[in-house]
C-alpha positions in Angstrom: -54.8 15.1 3.7 -52.1 16.1 1.3 -50.2 17.8 4.1 -50.3 14.6 6.2 -49.1 12.6 3.2 -46.2 14.9 2.6 -45.2 14.7 6.3 -45.4 10.9 6.1 -43.2 10.8 3.0 -40.7 13.2 4.6 -40.4 11.1 7.7 -40.0 7.9 5.7 -37.3 9.5 3.5 -35.4 10.5 6.7 -35.8 7.0 8.0 -34.5 5.4 4.8 -31.5 7.7 4.6 -30.7 7.0 8.2 -30.8 3.3 7.6 -28.9 3.3 4.3 -26.5 6.1 5.2 -25.5 9.3 3.5 -22.1 10.4 2.4 -22.0 13.3 4.7 -18.9 15.3 3.9 -18.0 19.0 3.7 -14.4 20.0 2.9 -12.8 22.3 5.4 -9.5 23.9 4.3 -9.2 26.3 7.2 -5.8 26.3 8.7 -5.6 26.2 12.6 -3.4 28.7 14.3 -0.2 27.1 15.6 0.0 26.7 19.4 3.6 25.5 19.6 6.7 27.1 18.2 7.3 26.0 14.6 10.9 25.3 15.4 9.7 22.2 17.3 7.9 20.7 14.2 10.9 18.6 12.9 11.7 17.2 16.4 8.0 16.3 16.9 7.8 14.7 13.5 10.8 12.5 14.2 9.3 11.5 17.5 6.0 10.6 15.8 7.9 8.6 13.1 9.6 6.5 15.8 6.2 5.7 17.4 4.7 4.8 14.0 7.6 2.5 13.3 6.5 0.5 16.4 2.8 0.7 15.8 2.0 -3.0 15.6 -1.3 -2.8 17.4 -4.3 -0.4 18.0 -3.0 1.3 21.1 0.4 2.0 19.6 -1.2 3.3 16.4 -3.4 5.7 18.4 -0.2 6.9 20.2 1.4 7.6 16.9 -1.7 9.5 15.6 -1.7 11.7 18.7 2.0 12.4 18.1 1.5 13.5 14.6 -1.3 15.8 15.8 1.3 17.5 18.0 3.3 18.2 14.8 0.4 20.1 13.4 0.2 22.2 16.6 3.7 23.5 15.6 3.2 23.4 11.8 -0.4 23.1 10.7 0.6 22.8 7.1 3.2 20.1 7.6 2.6 17.9 4.5 4.2 14.8 5.9 2.3 14.9 9.2 -1.0 15.5 7.3 -0.4 12.5 5.1 0.6 10.2 8.0 -2.5 11.3 9.8 -4.6 10.4 6.8 -3.2 7.0 6.2 -3.1 6.0 9.9 -6.8 7.0 10.3 -7.5 4.8 7.3 -5.7 1.9 9.1 -7.5 2.6 12.4 -10.9 2.6 10.6 -10.2 -0.4 8.4 -8.0 -2.6 10.6 -8.7 -1.8 14.2 -12.3 -0.7 14.4 -15.4 -2.9 14.1 -18.3 -0.5 14.8 -19.6 1.2 11.7 -19.9 4.7 13.1 -16.3 4.5 14.4 -15.1 3.4 10.9 -16.8 6.3 9.3 -15.2 8.7 11.8 -11.8 7.3 10.8 -12.5 7.6 7.1 -13.8 11.1 7.4 -10.7 12.1 9.4 -8.5 10.6 6.6 -10.5 12.6 4.0 -9.9 15.8 5.9 -6.2 15.4 6.5 -5.6 14.3 2.9 -7.4 17.4 1.6 -5.4 19.7 3.8 -2.2 18.0 2.5 -3.4 18.7 -1.1 -4.1 22.3 0.0 -0.3 22.8 0.6 0.0 22.9 -3.2 -0.3 26.6 -4.2 -2.0 26.0 -7.5 -4.5 23.6 -5.9 -5.1 26.1 -3.1 -5.8 28.9 -5.5 -8.5 26.8 -7.3 -10.1 25.7 -4.0 -10.2 29.3 -2.8 -12.0 30.2 -6.0 -14.7 27.7 -5.2 -13.5 24.5 -7.0 -14.1 21.1 -5.5 -11.2 18.6 -4.9 -12.1 16.6 -8.1 -12.4 19.8 -10.1 -9.0 21.1 -8.9 -7.1 17.7 -9.0 -5.4 18.4 -12.3 -3.3 21.1 -10.6 -1.7 18.5 -8.3 1.7 17.1 -8.9 3.7 14.0 -8.2 4.5 15.5 -4.8 0.8 15.1 -3.8 0.5 11.4 -4.9 0.2 10.2 -1.3 -2.5 12.7 -0.5 -4.4 11.7 -3.6 -4.1 8.1 -2.8 -5.3 8.5 0.7 -8.2 10.7 -0.4 -9.3 8.1 -3.0 -9.0 5.2 -0.5 -10.9 7.1 2.1 -13.8 7.7 -0.3 -13.9 4.1 -1.3 -13.7 2.9 2.3 -16.5 5.3 3.4 -18.6 4.3 0.4 -18.2 0.6 1.0 -18.2 0.4 4.8 -20.3 3.4 5.8 -23.3 3.1 3.4 -26.1 0.6 2.9 -27.1 -0.5 -0.6 -29.6 2.3 -1.2 -27.0 4.8 0.2 -24.5 3.5 -2.3 -26.9 4.0 -5.1 -27.7 7.6 -4.0 -24.1 8.5 -3.4 -22.6 6.8 -6.5 -21.3 10.2 -7.8 -18.6 9.9 -5.1 -17.2 6.9 -6.9 -16.8 8.9 -10.1 -15.2 11.7 -8.1 -12.7 9.3 -6.6 -12.1 7.9 -10.1 -11.2 11.3 -11.4 -8.5 11.7 -8.7 -7.3 8.2 -9.5 -7.1 9.1 -13.2 -4.9 12.1 -12.3 -2.5 9.8 -10.4 -2.4 7.5 -13.4 -1.5 10.4 -15.7 1.4 11.4 -13.4 2.9 7.9 -12.8 0.9 4.7 -13.2 3.6 2.6 -11.6 4.0 4.9 -8.5 4.1 3.6 -5.0 5.2 0.0 -5.8 1.9 -0.6 -7.7 -0.5 1.2 -5.4 -2.2 3.0 -8.3 -2.6 -0.3 -10.2 -3.8 -1.9 -7.0 -6.5 0.8 -6.5 -7.7 0.3 -10.1 -7.9 -3.4 -9.4 -10.2 -2.7 -6.4 -12.2 -0.2 -8.5 -13.0 -2.6 -11.4 -13.7 -5.4 -9.0 -16.1 -3.4 -6.7 -18.4 -1.5 -9.0 -21.2 -3.3 -10.8 -20.5 -4.5 -14.3 -23.4 -2.5 -15.6 -21.6 0.6 -14.3 -18.3 -0.3 -15.8 -17.0 -3.0 -13.5 -14.7 -5.5 -15.2 -13.4 -8.6 -13.4 -10.9 -9.5 -16.1 -9.5 -5.9 -16.0 -9.4 -6.1 -12.2 -7.3 -9.2 -12.4 -4.9 -7.5 -14.8 -4.5 -4.5 -12.5 -3.8 -6.6 -9.5 -1.1 -8.4 -11.5 0.3 -5.1 -12.7 0.5 -4.0 -9.0 2.5 -7.1 -8.1 4.9 -6.6 -11.0 5.4 -3.0 -10.1 5.9 -3.8 -6.4 6.9 -7.5 -6.1 7.9 -7.2 -2.4 5.0 -4.9 -1.4 2.8 -6.8 1.1 -0.3 -4.8 0.2 -0.6 -6.2 -3.3 -0.9 -9.9 -2.5 -2.7 -9.4 0.8 -5.3 -7.2 -1.0 -5.6 -9.5 -4.0 -6.4 -12.4 -1.7 -8.8 -10.4 0.5 -10.7 -8.7 -2.3 -10.3 -10.5 -5.6 -9.8 -14.1 -4.7 -12.7 -14.0 -2.2 -15.1 -12.4 -4.6 -14.1 -14.6 -7.5 -14.1 -17.7 -5.4 -10.5 -18.7 -5.9 -9.6 -20.6 -2.7 -6.3 -22.0 -3.8 -5.0 -18.7 -5.0 -6.3 -17.1 -1.8 -4.1 -19.4 0.2 -1.1 -18.9 -2.0 -1.1 -15.1 -1.7 -1.7 -15.1 2.0 1.0 -17.7 2.7 3.4 -15.5 0.6 2.6 -12.6 2.9 3.3 -14.6 6.0 6.6 -15.9 4.5 8.0 -12.4 4.1 10.4 -10.6 6.6 8.3 -7.8 7.8 11.4 -5.7 8.6 12.8 -6.1 5.1 9.6 -5.6 3.1 9.1 -2.0 1.9 6.3 0.2 3.3 5.0 1.5 6.6 5.5 -0.8 9.5 2.1 -0.2 11.0 0.4 -1.3 7.7 2.7 -4.2 7.3 2.0 -5.4 10.8 -1.7 -5.3 10.0 -1.3 -7.1 6.7 0.5 -10.0 8.4 -2.0 -10.1 11.3 -4.9 -10.1 8.9 -3.4 -12.7 6.6 -2.9 -15.0 9.5 -6.5 -14.4 10.7 -7.9 -15.1 7.2 -6.0 -18.3 6.8 -7.1 -19.5 10.3 -10.7 -18.8 9.4 -10.5 -20.1 5.8 -14.0 -21.7 6.0 -15.6 -18.3 6.7 -14.5 -17.1 3.3 -15.2 -20.2 1.3 
């Protein structure tokens, strides 16, 4: 009787975790052996950058991703290629994928590439090799690794939000605190870095987590404003404030104002990655066209 009950409970736990989702992640810092001459790495990187500068849709984005993978075949520890692969997998998962499992695949790829980028820092590598986790070794990272830290943090938040159900989010809440620790390290190094991207991420953080767990909507608003002040021409800041803050806080007029501002900008003169800017403009237009779906 007891044995049957234990089997029943075990099966139900598996079912619940399958439905709600688990944050399945195991870091892998092994370095693949290069299959192309390292002398080709710079040429391949320049070719990949050209493709990325034209990546205004899903197909072109995938082509750029494949090109950056070729860079790693020549230079597996190429920091720039690793960071680009991380951010463009984030974009692929968030902007050009609708199926949940495909989103998770993109976010996990972003996690892996950002960790390998961090691993190019000798002090961080030493701690990881001694058995430390990313969030335990993060204080060894420098301003050079800010992109890698940002993409890692964003990948965790995306995976947590898009890849887990409510119960899964409760069970895996420690991952939010791990990402917070990395974000705190970035803030120590340079809070205004990246045209406000650190402030922007804090804005999303304080907006997303429950108030009983430290969420603060007023503080979130302050951070979004700080992001805009630090990067007044950065499309991310107003696009994201509209998409996340104004929708959640039911601010329809401000929602329209921020998105119209995004659409009014010259995409070629605005700072930042073309692939991301193209997505922000496309998404801003879609949100305005479907205003009633948000309010």
